[in-house]
C-alpha positions in Angstrom: -70.6 126.2 11.5 -71.7 128.6 8.3 -69.4 127.5 5.4 -68.9 131.7 5.0 -67.6 131.8 8.8 -65.6 129.3 8.2 -63.8 130.9 4.7 -63.6 134.6 6.4 -61.6 132.4 9.2 -59.5 130.8 6.4 -59.1 134.2 4.7 -57.8 135.9 8.0 -55.0 133.4 8.6 -54.0 133.2 4.6 -51.0 135.9 4.4 -50.4 137.8 1.0 -47.6 136.5 -1.6 -45.8 138.6 -3.9 -46.8 135.8 -6.3 -50.1 135.8 -6.2 -52.0 139.2 -7.2 -55.5 138.3 -6.0 -55.8 135.2 -3.4 -59.2 133.9 -1.9 -62.4 136.0 -2.2 -62.6 136.1 -5.7 -64.1 133.5 -8.1 -60.6 132.3 -8.9 -56.8 133.4 -7.6 -54.7 135.4 -9.7 -51.4 133.6 -9.8 -47.7 135.6 -11.3 -46.0 133.2 -13.7 -42.3 132.8 -13.5 -42.3 131.8 -17.2 -41.0 128.7 -16.8 -43.1 125.1 -17.7 -46.3 124.8 -15.0 -46.5 121.7 -12.9 -50.3 120.8 -11.7 -50.4 117.4 -9.6 -53.6 117.1 -7.4 -54.3 113.9 -4.4 -57.7 113.2 -3.2 -57.3 111.5 0.2 -60.4 109.9 2.7 -60.8 108.9 6.2 -60.8 105.4 6.4 -58.4 104.8 3.2 -55.7 107.3 4.3 -56.0 107.9 7.5 -57.9 107.1 10.5 -59.2 110.7 11.6 -60.3 109.3 14.8 -57.1 108.4 15.7 -54.9 110.4 14.3 -57.1 113.7 14.6 -57.8 116.1 11.5 -53.7 118.7 11.9 -52.3 115.2 10.8 -54.7 114.4 7.9 -53.9 117.7 6.8 -50.1 117.5 7.1 -50.5 114.4 5.0 -53.0 116.1 2.1 -50.2 118.9 1.7 -47.2 116.5 1.6 -48.3 114.0 -0.7 -48.7 117.1 -3.4 -45.3 118.2 -2.5 -43.7 114.3 -2.9 -45.5 114.4 -6.6 -43.9 117.9 -7.5 -40.3 116.6 -6.2 -40.8 113.6 -8.1 -40.5 116.2 -11.2 -37.7 118.5 -9.6 -40.0 120.9 -9.3 -40.2 124.1 -7.3 -43.8 124.3 -5.4 -45.4 127.6 -5.5 -49.0 127.8 -5.0 -52.3 125.1 -3.5 -55.9 125.1 -3.6 -57.5 123.1 -1.6 -61.3 121.0 -1.8 -62.6 119.4 1.6 -65.9 117.7 2.0 -66.5 117.9 6.0 -68.4 115.6 8.0 -71.4 117.1 8.7 -71.3 118.0 12.5 -67.5 117.4 12.7 -67.5 121.1 14.7 -65.7 124.0 13.5 -62.0 123.1 15.3 -61.9 119.7 12.7 -61.9 122.4 10.2 -59.9 124.9 11.7 -57.5 122.2 12.3 -57.6 120.4 8.9 -55.9 124.1 7.5 -53.8 124.5 10.7 -51.9 120.8 9.4 -52.2 121.9 5.6 -50.5 125.4 6.4 -47.8 124.0 8.2 -46.2 121.7 5.4 -47.6 124.5 3.2 -45.3 126.9 4.7 -42.3 124.3 5.0 -42.0 124.8 1.4 -43.1 128.7 0.6 -46.4 127.1 -0.8 -49.4 129.9 -1.0 -52.5 128.2 -0.3 -55.0 130.3 -3.0 -58.0 129.2 -2.4 -60.1 126.1 -2.6 -63.8 125.0 -1.9 -65.4 123.6 1.1 -68.8 121.4 2.0 -70.4 119.2 4.0 -72.0 116.3 4.1 -73.3 112.8 6.0 -69.9 110.9 4.9 -66.3 110.9 6.0 -63.7 113.6 5.7 -62.1 114.3 2.3 -59.8 116.4 1.2 -58.2 117.1 -2.1 -55.0 119.1 -2.6 -54.5 120.2 -6.0 -50.6 121.8 -6.0 -48.9 123.9 -9.0 -45.2 124.4 -9.5 -42.5 125.2 -11.9 -40.1 123.1 -13.4 -36.2 124.6 -12.8 -34.3 125.8 -16.0 -33.3 122.5 -16.6 -36.4 121.3 -17.2 -38.7 118.6 -15.2 -37.6 114.8 -15.0 -40.0 112.0 -16.5 -40.3 108.9 -16.1 -39.8 107.9 -19.0 -36.0 108.7 -19.8 -33.9 105.6 -17.9 -32.3 103.5 -20.1 -30.4 100.0 -20.2 -27.1 101.0 -18.2 -28.3 103.2 -15.6 -27.9 103.3 -12.4 -31.1 102.9 -10.0 -31.2 104.6 -7.0 -33.2 105.7 -3.7 -33.2 108.6 -1.5 -33.9 106.4 1.8 -34.4 102.9 3.2 -38.5 101.8 2.7 -40.9 99.3 3.9 -43.2 99.6 7.3 -44.0 102.8 6.5 -47.9 101.9 7.7 -46.2 101.8 11.6 -46.9 105.8 11.5 -44.3 107.5 8.8 -47.1 107.2 5.9 -48.5 110.2 8.1 -45.3 111.8 8.3 -43.9 111.9 4.6 -41.1 114.4 4.2 -41.5 115.7 0.6 -38.1 115.1 -0.8 -38.3 118.7 -2.3 -34.9 120.0 -1.7 -33.4 116.4 -2.2 -34.2 116.5 -5.7 -33.6 119.8 -6.7 -29.9 119.4 -5.1 -29.8 116.3 -7.3 -31.1 117.9 -10.7 -28.4 120.8 -10.0 -25.6 117.7 -9.4 -26.3 115.3 -12.0 -28.2 114.7 -15.3 -31.4 112.6 -13.9 -32.9 110.6 -16.7 -36.0 109.3 -14.9 -37.4 110.2 -11.1 -40.6 108.8 -9.2 -41.4 109.2 -5.8 -42.7 105.9 -3.7 -46.1 106.2 -2.9 -47.2 102.8 -4.3 -44.3 100.2 -3.3 -40.5 100.1 -5.0 -41.5 97.1 -6.9 -44.8 98.8 -8.4 -43.3 102.7 -9.1 -40.2 101.5 -10.5 -42.1 99.2 -13.1 -44.1 102.5 -13.5 -41.1 103.9 -14.6 -40.0 101.2 -16.4 -43.4 100.8 -18.5 -42.9 105.1 -19.5 -39.4 104.0 -20.5 -39.5 100.9 -22.2 -36.7 98.9 -20.7 -36.1 96.5 -17.9 -34.5 96.9 -14.3 -32.8 93.9 -11.7 -32.7 95.2 -8.4 -30.5 93.8 -5.8 -32.1 92.9 -3.0 -28.8 92.8 -0.9 -28.6 96.4 -1.6 -32.0 97.6 -0.6 -32.1 99.5 2.5 -34.8 98.4 5.0 -36.5 100.4 7.0 -36.7 99.7 10.8 -39.9 99.6 10.5 -40.3 97.5 8.0 -38.4 95.0 10.6 -40.8 95.7 13.5 -44.1 95.2 11.2 -41.9 91.5 9.5 -41.9 89.9 13.2 -45.5 89.5 13.5 -46.8 90.4 9.8 -45.9 87.0 8.3 -43.7 88.5 5.7 -40.2 89.4 5.5 -38.3 92.9 5.9 -37.6 92.7 1.8 -41.0 92.3 0.9 -42.1 94.8 3.5 -39.6 96.9 1.1 -40.6 96.2 -2.3 -44.3 96.2 -1.5 -45.5 98.6 1.6 -45.3 101.6 -0.3 -45.9 105.2 0.9 -42.4 105.8 1.8 -42.0 109.0 0.0 -38.8 108.7 -0.9 -37.3 109.2 -4.2 -36.5 106.8 -6.9 -34.2 107.8 -10.0 -32.3 106.4 -12.6 -28.5 108.0 -13.4 -26.0 106.8 -15.9 -23.3 104.6 -13.9 -20.6 107.4 -14.0 -23.2 109.7 -12.0 -24.3 107.4 -10.0 -20.5 106.2 -8.9 -20.0 109.9 -8.2 -23.0 110.4 -6.2 -21.8 107.0 -3.8 -18.6 108.4 -3.0 -19.5 112.2 -2.3 -22.8 111.3 -1.1 -23.7 115.2 -1.6 -27.4 115.3 -0.6 -28.0 116.6 3.0 -30.3 114.6 4.9 -30.1 111.7 3.1 -28.0 108.7 2.2 -28.0 107.7 -1.5 -28.0 103.6 -2.5 -27.9 102.5 -5.6 -30.6 99.4 -5.4 -30.3 97.9 -8.9 -29.1 98.5 -12.6 -31.4 99.2 -15.6 -31.5 96.1 -18.6 -33.4 95.5 -21.8 -36.5 94.4 -20.7 -38.5 92.8 -17.7 -38.4 93.5 -14.0 -35.9 91.0 -12.1 -34.8 90.8 -8.6 -31.3 89.2 -8.0 -30.9 87.8 -4.2 -28.4 84.7 -3.0 -26.8 84.7 -6.4 -30.3 83.7 -8.6 -32.3 86.4 -10.3 -36.1 85.4 -10.7 -38.7 87.6 -11.9 -40.4 90.7 -9.5 -43.3 90.8 -9.3 -44.8 94.6 -9.6 -46.3 94.6 -6.0 -47.3 97.3 -4.6 -50.8 99.7 -3.2 -53.7 99.4 -5.7 -56.5 101.4 -4.6 -60.0 98.9 -6.0 -62.6 101.3 -8.4 
């Protein structure tokens, strides 16, 4: 498939958007900024690491590539606006691979009002590589960072975790709407999306915030996938919940008063908020069966 035939096909399926004065076709897209702080994130996904193309197909790969970037914007309580996409297609993969990949990307982009404004394509002898760079806007309240947690905060989750490798890692639900709802209701001190694992991602927050936290093992909502996986993995459901990663739920910290109100009212449609711990002066700890022990920040780590 000639590259420019593919680009022409992409352009024919890219609708006009009032936020994009100039879309695909020039050397750069032109956006009309809203005057609020700009959010920028990018994720590179590869066949064999983030998905198995032969098993899931290009459409699912495209959906995940867009969704994981949306999850990053959600973690900042931002509004996603536009994306550029760069792909390295396996040579000989056929036009259908590129088209199905784009369909998957657009399905998720359209769901969250994201304009796909351009990118780049190439082909090579290796496996499929997809890179999405997503732009977003902070709300009037500003972006939520990882660095605002403080001792006394409650640590909360938007949903159950663990066992995502059973299929949820391919179909994440970016918590964009949920984050915006929370941001409107309470003072979010710190927030992160769970991509590396509960323990690892909480530790990222603690490092940036220069404080510690205690997780309550009994309070962690464990996904049914983690329970099923534990039957054959040799690990406990709790271990899967703490370290599996790619749950793409939101972990956030708030004051005890705000946390209590959120638990009482459960004001975010579609999720059940849970308190899983509290921030303390230092260290990462797990409290289980009345005993407290240090918790290693285990989770997914890319080997370079």
